[in-house]
C-alpha positions, 0 to 999 in steps of 0.5 A, spaced: 500 500 500 502 506 498 504 511 503 500 517 505 506 522 503 506 519 496 499 520 495 499 527 498 505 529 494 501 526 487 495 530 489 498 536 490 502 535 484 496 534 480 492 540 482 498 544 480 498 541 473 491 542 473 491 550 475 497 551 470 494 548 464 488 553 465 492 559 467 496 559 461 495 558 453 499 553 449 502 558 445 503 563 451 500 568 455 500 575 457 498 577 464 496 584 466 495 586 473 491 592 476 493 596 482 490 590 487 494 585 483 487 582 480 489 578 473 487 579 466 490 573 462 490 574 454 492 568 450 497 568 445 494 566 438 496 561 434 503 562 429 502 567 424 495 569 427 493 576 430 488 577 436 486 584 438 483 584 445 479 591 447 477 592 454 471 596 451 469 593 445 465 586 445 467 581 445 471 582 452 476 577 454 477 581 461 470 584 463 471 591 466 479 592 465 479 598 461 484 603 463 486 598 469 492 594 467 498 597 471 503 591 470 505 586 464 508 579 464 509 574 459 509 567 460 512 562 455 510 567 449 514 565 442 519 568 439 518 574 434 511 575 437 509 583 437 505 586 442 501 593 442 499 596 448 494 602 446 490 607 450 486 607 443 480 602 444 481 599 437 489 598 438 490 604 433 497 607 433 494 614 432 498 621 432 494 623 438 494 617 442 499 613 447 502 606 445 508 601 446 510 596 441 514 590 444 517 584 441 519 577 444 526 575 442 527 568 445 524 562 443 519 562 449 519 568 453 518 569 460 519 576 464 518 579 471 512 583 472 514 589 469 510 596 470 507 599 464 509 606 466 516 603 467 516 601 459 515 608 457 522 610 460 525 605 454 527 608 448 526 605 441 529 598 439 532 598 447 532 591 450 527 591 456 529 584 459 532 578 456 528 576 450 523 583 450 525 589 446 521 595 445 520 596 438 517 603 438 513 607 442 509 614 443 507 617 449 502 623 449 500 623 456 502 618 463 501 611 461 499 608 468 492 605 468 491 607 461 491 601 457 484 600 453 487 595 448 492 589 447 494 587 440 498 580 439 501 578 433 505 571 432 510 570 427 508 564 422 511 557 424 517 555 420 515 550 415 516 542 416 522 539 414 
């Protein structure tokens, strides 16, 4: 008969595996947090696809998240994924609004929790963390708690051998 310790360890491990499978997408996840550390998880689309997440226009991935996101974290996001954070509800990069364009540079990019306001201090083409680069930005006003849309574009999958 298996010992109680082995059974408890197996149950604990299985609960962690179940949680992690529901919290993250197979292609990676962009995690936003607000001032209270509430989480909005945005699944990264399949290779060669784009997905816009508006926090104003339906369908809403995260209800009530307009102008709430304070931090950004990447979990297992594929290389060459382009991420736009914008204060425009359609993720547009207009001359009158603020936006950031980030790009991953590692096979599976994981970052620390990064304040969105801190991202605005980087120059174009700067490396923010290993695997994450600032491609372009335009900041018209303070960007803290201003994100209304996130747009994610993944690179195409390499051809099969």
